[in-house]
PyMOL Python script that loads the backbone (N, CA, C, O; Angstrom):
from pymol import cmd

cmd.read_pdbstr("""\
ATOM      1  N   MET A   1       0.837  -1.180   0.000  1.00  0.00           N
ATOM      2  CA  MET A   1       0.000   0.000   0.000  1.00  0.00           C
ATOM      3  C   MET A   1       0.885   1.248   0.000  1.00  0.00           C
ATOM      4  O   MET A   1       1.789   1.372   0.826  1.00  0.00           O
ATOM      5  N   TRP A   2       0.629   2.144  -0.904  1.00  0.00           N
ATOM      6  CA  TRP A   2       1.346   3.411  -0.964  1.00  0.00           C
ATOM      7  C   TRP A   2       0.849   4.304   0.178  1.00  0.00           C
ATOM      8  O   TRP A   2      -0.346   4.350   0.472  1.00  0.00           O
ATOM      9  N   GLN A   3       1.773   4.999   0.801  1.00  0.00           N
ATOM     10  CA  GLN A   3       1.454   5.926   1.881  1.00  0.00           C
ATOM     11  C   GLN A   3       1.694   7.354   1.402  1.00  0.00           C
ATOM     12  O   GLN A   3       2.593   7.604   0.599  1.00  0.00           O
ATOM     13  N   GLU A   4       0.885   8.286   1.898  1.00  0.00           N
ATOM     14  CA  GLU A   4       1.152   9.690   1.648  1.00  0.00           C
ATOM     15  C   GLU A   4       2.028  10.210   2.772  1.00  0.00           C
ATOM     16  O   GLU A   4       1.634  10.198   3.938  1.00  0.00           O
ATOM     17  N   LYS A   5       3.234  10.673   2.409  1.00  0.00           N
ATOM     18  CA  LYS A   5       4.200  11.195   3.373  1.00  0.00           C
ATOM     19  C   LYS A   5       4.856  12.435   2.782  1.00  0.00           C
ATOM     20  O   LYS A   5       5.416  12.384   1.686  1.00  0.00           O
ATOM     21  N   ASN A   6       4.788  13.536   3.498  1.00  0.00           N
ATOM     22  CA  ASN A   6       5.499  14.757   3.076  1.00  0.00           C
ATOM     23  C   ASN A   6       5.194  15.144   1.632  1.00  0.00           C
ATOM     24  O   ASN A   6       6.111  15.363   0.840  1.00  0.00           O
ATOM     25  N   ASN A   7       3.925  15.227   1.291  1.00  0.00           N
ATOM     26  CA  ASN A   7       3.496  15.610  -0.061  1.00  0.00           C
ATOM     27  C   ASN A   7       4.018  14.675  -1.138  1.00  0.00           C
ATOM     28  O   ASN A   7       4.350  15.107  -2.242  1.00  0.00           O
ATOM     29  N   ALA A   8       4.088  13.384  -0.807  1.00  0.00           N
ATOM     30  CA  ALA A   8       4.565  12.405  -1.782  1.00  0.00           C
ATOM     31  C   ALA A   8       3.926  11.050  -1.487  1.00  0.00           C
ATOM     32  O   ALA A   8       3.453  10.797  -0.379  1.00  0.00           O
ATOM     33  N   LEU A   9       3.924  10.189  -2.499  1.00  0.00           N
ATOM     34  CA  LEU A   9       3.536   8.795  -2.316  1.00  0.00           C
ATOM     35  C   LEU A   9       4.805   8.019  -2.012  1.00  0.00           C
ATOM     36  O   LEU A   9       5.838   8.239  -2.644  1.00  0.00           O
ATOM     37  N   TYR A  10       4.731   7.116  -1.051  1.00  0.00           N
ATOM     38  CA  TYR A  10       5.907   6.365  -0.614  1.00  0.00           C
ATOM     39  C   TYR A  10       5.545   4.895  -0.460  1.00  0.00           C
ATOM     40  O   TYR A  10       4.469   4.542   0.020  1.00  0.00           O
ATOM     41  N   LYS A  11       6.493   4.040  -0.889  1.00  0.00           N
ATOM     42  CA  LYS A  11       6.311   2.605  -0.685  1.00  0.00           C
ATOM     43  C   LYS A  11       7.685   1.937  -0.593  1.00  0.00           C
ATOM     44  O   LYS A  11       8.627   2.299  -1.297  1.00  0.00           O
ATOM     45  N   LYS A  12       7.761   0.953   0.297  1.00  0.00           N
ATOM     46  CA  LYS A  12       8.987   0.174   0.491  1.00  0.00           C
ATOM     47  C   LYS A  12       8.740  -1.235  -0.043  1.00  0.00           C
ATOM     48  O   LYS A  12       7.727  -1.861   0.269  1.00  0.00           O
ATOM     49  N   PHE A  13       9.676  -1.722  -0.846  1.00  0.00           N
ATOM     50  CA  PHE A  13       9.583  -3.041  -1.451  1.00  0.00           C
ATOM     51  C   PHE A  13      10.750  -3.888  -0.969  1.00  0.00           C
ATOM     52  O   PHE A  13      11.880  -3.404  -0.891  1.00  0.00           O
ATOM     53  N   ALA A  14      10.486  -5.146  -0.647  1.00  0.00           N
ATOM     54  CA  ALA A  14      11.540  -6.067  -0.219  1.00  0.00           C
ATOM     55  C   ALA A  14      11.553  -7.272  -1.152  1.00  0.00           C
ATOM     56  O   ALA A  14      10.505  -7.798  -1.526  1.00  0.00           O
ATOM     57  N   PHE A  15      12.754  -7.695  -1.518  1.00  0.00           N
ATOM     58  CA  PHE A  15      12.944  -8.798  -2.452  1.00  0.00           C
ATOM     59  C   PHE A  15      13.847  -9.853  -1.832  1.00  0.00           C
ATOM     60  O   PHE A  15      14.391  -9.645  -0.748  1.00  0.00           O
ATOM     61  N   ALA A  16      14.008 -10.965  -2.499  1.00  0.00           N
ATOM     62  CA  ALA A  16      14.814 -12.067  -1.973  1.00  0.00           C
ATOM     63  C   ALA A  16      16.292 -11.700  -1.879  1.00  0.00           C
ATOM     64  O   ALA A  16      16.997 -12.140  -0.971  1.00  0.00           O
ATOM     65  N   ASP A  17      16.754 -10.879  -2.842  1.00  0.00           N
ATOM     66  CA  ASP A  17      18.169 -10.533  -2.876  1.00  0.00           C
ATOM     67  C   ASP A  17      18.383  -9.292  -3.733  1.00  0.00           C
ATOM     68  O   ASP A  17      17.432  -8.724  -4.270  1.00  0.00           O
ATOM     69  N   PHE A  18      19.626  -8.881  -3.853  1.00  0.00           N
ATOM     70  CA  PHE A  18      19.965  -7.684  -4.612  1.00  0.00           C
ATOM     71  C   PHE A  18      19.589  -7.811  -6.085  1.00  0.00           C
ATOM     72  O   PHE A  18      19.105  -6.850  -6.683  1.00  0.00           O
ATOM     73  N   SER A  19      19.806  -8.978  -6.671  1.00  0.00           N
ATOM     74  CA  SER A  19      19.499  -9.170  -8.092  1.00  0.00           C
ATOM     75  C   SER A  19      18.023  -8.936  -8.388  1.00  0.00           C
ATOM     76  O   SER A  19      17.680  -8.299  -9.384  1.00  0.00           O
ATOM     77  N   GLU A  20      17.149  -9.452  -7.523  1.00  0.00           N
ATOM     78  CA  GLU A  20      15.711  -9.243  -7.720  1.00  0.00           C
ATOM     79  C   GLU A  20      15.353  -7.772  -7.548  1.00  0.00           C
ATOM     80  O   GLU A  20      14.544  -7.236  -8.305  1.00  0.00           O
ATOM     81  N   ALA A  21      15.944  -7.126  -6.568  1.00  0.00           N
ATOM     82  CA  ALA A  21      15.676  -5.706  -6.347  1.00  0.00           C
ATOM     83  C   ALA A  21      16.126  -4.883  -7.555  1.00  0.00           C
ATOM     84  O   ALA A  21      15.414  -3.983  -8.001  1.00  0.00           O
ATOM     85  N   PHE A  22      17.299  -5.194  -8.074  1.00  0.00           N
ATOM     86  CA  PHE A  22      17.824  -4.452  -9.210  1.00  0.00           C
ATOM     87  C   PHE A  22      16.996  -4.704 -10.468  1.00  0.00           C
ATOM     88  O   PHE A  22      16.773  -3.784 -11.255  1.00  0.00           O
ATOM     89  N   ALA A  23      16.546  -5.926 -10.662  1.00  0.00           N
ATOM     90  CA  ALA A  23      15.685  -6.230 -11.809  1.00  0.00           C
ATOM     91  C   ALA A  23      14.385  -5.430 -11.730  1.00  0.00           C
ATOM     92  O   ALA A  23      13.908  -4.904 -12.736  1.00  0.00           O
ATOM     93  N   PHE A  24      13.820  -5.343 -10.531  1.00  0.00           N
ATOM     94  CA  PHE A  24      12.613  -4.540 -10.312  1.00  0.00           C
ATOM     95  C   PHE A  24      12.889  -3.075 -10.656  1.00  0.00           C
ATOM     96  O   PHE A  24      12.086  -2.433 -11.334  1.00  0.00           O
ATOM     97  N   MET A  25      14.012  -2.553 -10.194  1.00  0.00           N
ATOM     98  CA  MET A  25      14.350  -1.158 -10.475  1.00  0.00           C
ATOM     99  C   MET A  25      14.500  -0.927 -11.981  1.00  0.00           C
ATOM    100  O   MET A  25      14.125   0.130 -12.489  1.00  0.00           O
ATOM    101  N   THR A  26      15.036  -1.893 -12.677  1.00  0.00           N
ATOM    102  CA  THR A  26      15.171  -1.764 -14.129  1.00  0.00           C
ATOM    103  C   THR A  26      13.810  -1.664 -14.794  1.00  0.00           C
ATOM    104  O   THR A  26      13.599  -0.834 -15.678  1.00  0.00           O
ATOM    105  N   ARG A  27      12.886  -2.516 -14.361  1.00  0.00           N
ATOM    106  CA  ARG A  27      11.525  -2.463 -14.928  1.00  0.00           C
ATOM    107  C   ARG A  27      10.845  -1.142 -14.594  1.00  0.00           C
ATOM    108  O   ARG A  27      10.160  -0.567 -15.440  1.00  0.00           O
ATOM    109  N   VAL A  28      11.028  -0.655 -13.366  1.00  0.00           N
ATOM    110  CA  VAL A  28      10.453   0.643 -12.984  1.00  0.00           C
ATOM    111  C   VAL A  28      11.077   1.762 -13.813  1.00  0.00           C
ATOM    112  O   VAL A  28      10.378   2.680 -14.241  1.00  0.00           O
ATOM    113  N   ALA A  29      12.378   1.692 -14.040  1.00  0.00           N
ATOM    114  CA  ALA A  29      13.050   2.722 -14.833  1.00  0.00           C
ATOM    115  C   ALA A  29      12.477   2.803 -16.243  1.00  0.00           C
ATOM    116  O   ALA A  29      12.296   3.897 -16.778  1.00  0.00           O
ATOM    117  N   LEU A  30      12.193   1.659 -16.842  1.00  0.00           N
ATOM    118  CA  LEU A  30      11.609   1.656 -18.183  1.00  0.00           C
ATOM    119  C   LEU A  30      10.215   2.271 -18.184  1.00  0.00           C
ATOM    120  O   LEU A  30       9.866   3.027 -19.090  1.00  0.00           O
ATOM    121  N   LEU A  31       9.421   1.946 -17.167  1.00  0.00           N
ATOM    122  CA  LEU A  31       8.089   2.559 -17.030  1.00  0.00           C
ATOM    123  C   LEU A  31       8.191   4.062 -16.850  1.00  0.00           C
ATOM    124  O   LEU A  31       7.499   4.829 -17.520  1.00  0.00           O
ATOM    125  N   ALA A  32       9.057   4.473 -15.940  1.00  0.00           N
ATOM    126  CA  ALA A  32       9.210   5.888 -15.628  1.00  0.00           C
ATOM    127  C   ALA A  32       9.638   6.675 -16.863  1.00  0.00           C
ATOM    128  O   ALA A  32       9.134   7.768 -17.121  1.00  0.00           O
ATOM    129  N   GLU A  33      10.558   6.117 -17.611  1.00  0.00           N
ATOM    130  CA  GLU A  33      11.026   6.807 -18.816  1.00  0.00           C
ATOM    131  C   GLU A  33       9.901   6.924 -19.834  1.00  0.00           C
ATOM    132  O   GLU A  33       9.729   7.969 -20.462  1.00  0.00           O
ATOM    133  N   LYS A  34       9.142   5.857 -19.994  1.00  0.00           N
ATOM    134  CA  LYS A  34       8.013   5.861 -20.933  1.00  0.00           C
ATOM    135  C   LYS A  34       6.967   6.893 -20.524  1.00  0.00           C
ATOM    136  O   LYS A  34       6.365   7.547 -21.376  1.00  0.00           O
ATOM    137  N   MET A  35       6.753   7.037 -19.216  1.00  0.00           N
ATOM    138  CA  MET A  35       5.755   7.984 -18.703  1.00  0.00           C
ATOM    139  C   MET A  35       6.351   9.381 -18.497  1.00  0.00           C
ATOM    140  O   MET A  35       5.629  10.318 -18.159  1.00  0.00           O
ATOM    141  N   ASN A  36       7.660   9.522 -18.698  1.00  0.00           N
ATOM    142  CA  ASN A  36       8.370  10.771 -18.459  1.00  0.00           C
ATOM    143  C   ASN A  36       8.078  11.310 -17.055  1.00  0.00           C
ATOM    144  O   ASN A  36       7.796  12.493 -16.860  1.00  0.00           O
ATOM    145  N   HIS A  37       8.159  10.394 -16.090  1.00  0.00           N
ATOM    146  CA  HIS A  37       7.910  10.752 -14.688  1.00  0.00           C
ATOM    147  C   HIS A  37       8.814   9.869 -13.839  1.00  0.00           C
ATOM    148  O   HIS A  37       8.607   8.659 -13.751  1.00  0.00           O
ATOM    149  N   HIS A  38       9.802  10.469 -13.225  1.00  0.00           N
ATOM    150  CA  HIS A  38      10.889   9.702 -12.623  1.00  0.00           C
ATOM    151  C   HIS A  38      10.847   9.746 -11.101  1.00  0.00           C
ATOM    152  O   HIS A  38      10.651  10.810 -10.513  1.00  0.00           O
ATOM    153  N   PRO A  39      11.029   8.595 -10.465  1.00  0.00           N
ATOM    154  CA  PRO A  39      10.924   8.517  -9.004  1.00  0.00           C
ATOM    155  C   PRO A  39      12.199   8.961  -8.295  1.00  0.00           C
ATOM    156  O   PRO A  39      13.287   8.990  -8.870  1.00  0.00           O
ATOM    157  N   LEU A  40      12.023   9.299  -7.048  1.00  0.00           N
ATOM    158  CA  LEU A  40      13.136   9.397  -6.118  1.00  0.00           C
ATOM    159  C   LEU A  40      13.174   8.044  -5.444  1.00  0.00           C
ATOM    160  O   LEU A  40      12.162   7.597  -4.904  1.00  0.00           O
ATOM    161  N   TRP A  41      14.328   7.376  -5.462  1.00  0.00           N
ATOM    162  CA  TRP A  41      14.364   6.035  -4.882  1.00  0.00           C
ATOM    163  C   TRP A  41      15.723   5.736  -4.288  1.00  0.00           C
ATOM    164  O   TRP A  41      16.734   6.366  -4.598  1.00  0.00           O
ATOM    165  N   THR A  42      15.694   4.740  -3.417  1.00  0.00           N
ATOM    166  CA  THR A  42      16.934   4.235  -2.840  1.00  0.00           C
ATOM    167  C   THR A  42      16.901   2.714  -2.915  1.00  0.00           C
ATOM    168  O   THR A  42      15.841   2.088  -2.958  1.00  0.00           O
ATOM    169  N   ASN A  43      18.098   2.147  -2.930  1.00  0.00           N
ATOM    170  CA  ASN A  43      18.233   0.697  -2.946  1.00  0.00           C
ATOM    171  C   ASN A  43      19.378   0.317  -2.027  1.00  0.00           C
ATOM    172  O   ASN A  43      20.501   0.796  -2.184  1.00  0.00           O
ATOM    173  N   VAL A  44      19.087  -0.538  -1.077  1.00  0.00           N
ATOM    174  CA  VAL A  44      20.104  -1.139  -0.226  1.00  0.00           C
ATOM    175  C   VAL A  44      19.833  -2.632  -0.224  1.00  0.00           C
ATOM    176  O   VAL A  44      18.800  -3.090   0.264  1.00  0.00           O
ATOM    177  N   TRP A  45      20.761  -3.376  -0.768  1.00  0.00           N
ATOM    178  CA  TRP A  45      20.695  -4.818  -0.930  1.00  0.00           C
ATOM    179  C   TRP A  45      19.351  -5.256  -1.508  1.00  0.00           C
ATOM    180  O   TRP A  45      19.140  -5.102  -2.711  1.00  0.00           O
ATOM    181  N   ASN A  46      18.430  -5.798  -0.700  1.00  0.00           N
ATOM    182  CA  ASN A  46      17.183  -6.349  -1.242  1.00  0.00           C
ATOM    183  C   ASN A  46      15.999  -5.402  -1.079  1.00  0.00           C
ATOM    184  O   ASN A  46      14.858  -5.795  -1.322  1.00  0.00           O
ATOM    185  N   THR A  47      16.251  -4.176  -0.675  1.00  0.00           N
ATOM    186  CA  THR A  47      15.164  -3.237  -0.388  1.00  0.00           C
ATOM    187  C   THR A  47      15.216  -2.050  -1.344  1.00  0.00           C
ATOM    188  O   THR A  47      16.273  -1.469  -1.590  1.00  0.00           O
ATOM    189  N   VAL A  48      14.040  -1.706  -1.876  1.00  0.00           N
ATOM    190  CA  VAL A  48      13.892  -0.531  -2.731  1.00  0.00           C
ATOM    191  C   VAL A  48      12.816   0.346  -2.100  1.00  0.00           C
ATOM    192  O   VAL A  48      11.717  -0.126  -1.809  1.00  0.00           O
ATOM    193  N   GLU A  49      13.132   1.612  -1.891  1.00  0.00           N
ATOM    194  CA  GLU A  49      12.156   2.570  -1.392  1.00  0.00           C
ATOM    195  C   GLU A  49      11.912   3.598  -2.486  1.00  0.00           C
ATOM    196  O   GLU A  49      12.851   4.156  -3.054  1.00  0.00           O
ATOM    197  N   ILE A  50      10.632   3.841  -2.777  1.00  0.00           N
ATOM    198  CA  ILE A  50      10.264   4.755  -3.856  1.00  0.00           C
ATOM    199  C   ILE A  50       9.400   5.871  -3.297  1.00  0.00           C
ATOM    200  O   ILE A  50       8.468   5.638  -2.528  1.00  0.00           O
ATOM    201  N   THR A  51       9.734   7.096  -3.703  1.00  0.00           N
ATOM    202  CA  THR A  51       8.959   8.277  -3.364  1.00  0.00           C
ATOM    203  C   THR A  51       8.554   8.962  -4.660  1.00  0.00           C
ATOM    204  O   THR A  51       9.386   9.201  -5.536  1.00  0.00           O
ATOM    205  N   LEU A  52       7.268   9.274  -4.771  1.00  0.00           N
ATOM    206  CA  LEU A  52       6.755   9.909  -5.983  1.00  0.00           C
ATOM    207  C   LEU A  52       6.061  11.223  -5.634  1.00  0.00           C
ATOM    208  O   LEU A  52       5.188  11.260  -4.767  1.00  0.00           O
ATOM    209  N   ASN A  53       6.449  12.286  -6.305  1.00  0.00           N
ATOM    210  CA  ASN A  53       5.673  13.515  -6.349  1.00  0.00           C
ATOM    211  C   ASN A  53       6.053  14.232  -7.631  1.00  0.00           C
ATOM    212  O   ASN A  53       6.996  13.835  -8.315  1.00  0.00           O
ATOM    213  N   THR A  54       5.331  15.269  -7.953  1.00  0.00           N
ATOM    214  CA  THR A  54       5.522  15.936  -9.235  1.00  0.00           C
ATOM    215  C   THR A  54       6.251  17.250  -9.007  1.00  0.00           C
ATOM    216  O   THR A  54       5.678  18.211  -8.494  1.00  0.00           O
ATOM    217  N   HIS A  55       7.513  17.280  -9.392  1.00  0.00           N
ATOM    218  CA  HIS A  55       8.365  18.443  -9.140  1.00  0.00           C
ATOM    219  C   HIS A  55       7.866  19.684  -9.869  1.00  0.00           C
ATOM    220  O   HIS A  55       7.847  20.773  -9.295  1.00  0.00           O
ATOM    221  N   ASP A  56       7.461  19.530 -11.134  1.00  0.00           N
ATOM    222  CA  ASP A  56       7.047  20.709 -11.895  1.00  0.00           C
ATOM    223  C   ASP A  56       5.660  21.213 -11.513  1.00  0.00           C
ATOM    224  O   ASP A  56       5.177  22.196 -12.073  1.00  0.00           O
ATOM    225  N   ALA A  57       5.018  20.536 -10.554  1.00  0.00           N
ATOM    226  CA  ALA A  57       3.731  21.019 -10.018  1.00  0.00           C
ATOM    227  C   ALA A  57       3.918  21.541  -8.594  1.00  0.00           C
ATOM    228  O   ALA A  57       2.944  21.747  -7.871  1.00  0.00           O
ATOM    229  N   GLY A  58       5.166  21.753  -8.196  1.00  0.00           N
ATOM    230  CA  GLY A  58       5.434  22.279  -6.872  1.00  0.00           C
ATOM    231  C   GLY A  58       5.645  21.215  -5.819  1.00  0.00           C
ATOM    232  O   GLY A  58       5.357  21.427  -4.641  1.00  0.00           O
ATOM    233  N   ASP A  59       6.153  20.059  -6.249  1.00  0.00           N
ATOM    234  CA  ASP A  59       6.430  18.951  -5.314  1.00  0.00           C
ATOM    235  C   ASP A  59       5.199  18.503  -4.541  1.00  0.00           C
ATOM    236  O   ASP A  59       5.223  18.367  -3.318  1.00  0.00           O
ATOM    237  N   ILE A  60       4.129  18.279  -5.283  1.00  0.00           N
ATOM    238  CA  ILE A  60       2.899  17.751  -4.687  1.00  0.00           C
ATOM    239  C   ILE A  60       2.543  16.443  -5.390  1.00  0.00           C
ATOM    240  O   ILE A  60       3.135  16.089  -6.409  1.00  0.00           O
ATOM    241  N   ILE A  61       1.576  15.741  -4.832  1.00  0.00           N
ATOM    242  CA  ILE A  61       1.080  14.507  -5.451  1.00  0.00           C
ATOM    243  C   ILE A  61       0.073  14.877  -6.528  1.00  0.00           C
ATOM    244  O   ILE A  61      -0.870  15.630  -6.283  1.00  0.00           O
ATOM    245  N   THR A  62       0.283  14.340  -7.719  1.00  0.00           N
ATOM    246  CA  THR A  62      -0.644  14.578  -8.832  1.00  0.00           C
ATOM    247  C   THR A  62      -1.088  13.240  -9.416  1.00  0.00           C
ATOM    248  O   THR A  62      -0.672  12.175  -8.958  1.00  0.00           O
ATOM    249  N   GLU A  63      -1.925  13.315 -10.414  1.00  0.00           N
ATOM    250  CA  GLU A  63      -2.393  12.115 -11.101  1.00  0.00           C
ATOM    251  C   GLU A  63      -1.226  11.340 -11.714  1.00  0.00           C
ATOM    252  O   GLU A  63      -1.277  10.113 -11.799  1.00  0.00           O
ATOM    253  N   LYS A  64      -0.176  12.043 -12.141  1.00  0.00           N
ATOM    254  CA  LYS A  64       1.006  11.369 -12.695  1.00  0.00           C
ATOM    255  C   LYS A  64       1.606  10.408 -11.669  1.00  0.00           C
ATOM    256  O   LYS A  64       2.042   9.311 -12.017  1.00  0.00           O
ATOM    257  N   ASP A  65       1.623  10.821 -10.420  1.00  0.00           N
ATOM    258  CA  ASP A  65       2.182   9.979  -9.360  1.00  0.00           C
ATOM    259  C   ASP A  65       1.318   8.747  -9.134  1.00  0.00           C
ATOM    260  O   ASP A  65       1.834   7.639  -8.988  1.00  0.00           O
ATOM    261  N   HIS A  66       0.013   8.941  -9.106  1.00  0.00           N
ATOM    262  CA  HIS A  66      -0.892   7.806  -8.910  1.00  0.00           C
ATOM    263  C   HIS A  66      -0.799   6.821 -10.079  1.00  0.00           C
ATOM    264  O   HIS A  66      -0.833   5.607  -9.876  1.00  0.00           O
ATOM    265  N   LYS A  67      -0.683   7.343 -11.295  1.00  0.00           N
ATOM    266  CA  LYS A  67      -0.565   6.466 -12.463  1.00  0.00           C
ATOM    267  C   LYS A  67       0.720   5.648 -12.419  1.00  0.00           C
ATOM    268  O   LYS A  67       0.708   4.453 -12.714  1.00  0.00           O
ATOM    269  N   LEU A  68       1.829   6.290 -12.052  1.00  0.00           N
ATOM    270  CA  LEU A  68       3.084   5.559 -11.973  1.00  0.00           C
ATOM    271  C   LEU A  68       3.054   4.554 -10.829  1.00  0.00           C
ATOM    272  O   LEU A  68       3.549   3.437 -10.979  1.00  0.00           O
ATOM    273  N   ALA A  69       2.486   4.929  -9.700  1.00  0.00           N
ATOM    274  CA  ALA A  69       2.373   4.002  -8.562  1.00  0.00           C
ATOM    275  C   ALA A  69       1.565   2.768  -8.965  1.00  0.00           C
ATOM    276  O   ALA A  69       1.954   1.643  -8.651  1.00  0.00           O
ATOM    277  N   ASN A  70       0.457   2.970  -9.651  1.00  0.00           N
ATOM    278  CA  ASN A  70      -0.362   1.832 -10.097  1.00  0.00           C
ATOM    279  C   ASN A  70       0.395   0.958 -11.091  1.00  0.00           C
ATOM    280  O   ASN A  70       0.306  -0.269 -11.034  1.00  0.00           O
ATOM    281  N   ALA A  71       1.129   1.575 -11.988  1.00  0.00           N
ATOM    282  CA  ALA A  71       1.906   0.816 -12.974  1.00  0.00           C
ATOM    283  C   ALA A  71       3.006   0.007 -12.267  1.00  0.00           C
ATOM    284  O   ALA A  71       3.272  -1.136 -12.639  1.00  0.00           O
ATOM    285  N   ILE A  72       3.630   0.591 -11.270  1.00  0.00           N
ATOM    286  CA  ILE A  72       4.664  -0.127 -10.497  1.00  0.00           C
ATOM    287  C   ILE A  72       4.047  -1.327  -9.788  1.00  0.00           C
ATOM    288  O   ILE A  72       4.620  -2.416  -9.795  1.00  0.00           O
ATOM    289  N   ASP A  73       2.893  -1.133  -9.181  1.00  0.00           N
ATOM    290  CA  ASP A  73       2.229  -2.252  -8.499  1.00  0.00           C
ATOM    291  C   ASP A  73       1.899  -3.390  -9.455  1.00  0.00           C
ATOM    292  O   ASP A  73       1.983  -4.561  -9.083  1.00  0.00           O
ATOM    293  N   LYS A  74       1.529  -3.053 -10.677  1.00  0.00           N
ATOM    294  CA  LYS A  74       1.185  -4.079 -11.669  1.00  0.00           C
ATOM    295  C   LYS A  74       2.403  -4.925 -12.063  1.00  0.00           C
ATOM    296  O   LYS A  74       2.249  -6.066 -12.498  1.00  0.00           O
ATOM    297  N   LEU A  75       3.609  -4.368 -11.912  1.00  0.00           N
ATOM    298  CA  LEU A  75       4.814  -5.141 -12.204  1.00  0.00           C
ATOM    299  C   LEU A  75       4.937  -6.344 -11.270  1.00  0.00           C
ATOM    300  O   LEU A  75       5.534  -7.359 -11.628  1.00  0.00           O
ATOM    301  N   LEU A  76       4.373  -6.222 -10.082  1.00  0.00           N
ATOM    302  CA  LEU A  76       4.513  -7.280  -9.078  1.00  0.00           C
ATOM    303  C   LEU A  76       3.275  -8.157  -8.967  1.00  0.00           C
ATOM    304  O   LEU A  76       3.237  -9.082  -8.156  1.00  0.00           O
ATOM    305  N   ALA A  77       2.275  -7.874  -9.771  1.00  0.00           N
ATOM    306  CA  ALA A  77       1.020  -8.670  -9.704  1.00  0.00           C
ATOM    307  C   ALA A  77       1.179 -10.011 -10.381  1.00  0.00           C
ATOM    308  O   ALA A  77       0.235 -10.800 -10.418  1.00  0.00           O
TER     309      ALA A  77
END
""", "prot")
cmd.dss("prot")
cmd.show_as("cartoon", "prot")
cmd.util.cbc("prot")
cmd.orient("prot")
C-alpha cells in the first residue's frame, strides 16, 4: 500500500536478494522513462524505497504519481 508522506507517495519493497531488487528497479526505470515521470528512490541490498511527487507542479502529489504508482504495483502482480 502506498502511503502519503510529506506531499509524496511512498512505498517500500523487499525482495529475496539484490538481483531481484535491481531487476525490479530496471523495470520501474523503463516505465518511468516511458511515462516521463521519474521517481526518487533508494536501494540497499534487497530493499527498494520509492517516493513519488511531481516536481514541476510544486512537489505535490498529482495524477502522474498515482498512475506511476499503479503501474509499479502491476509489475509485481
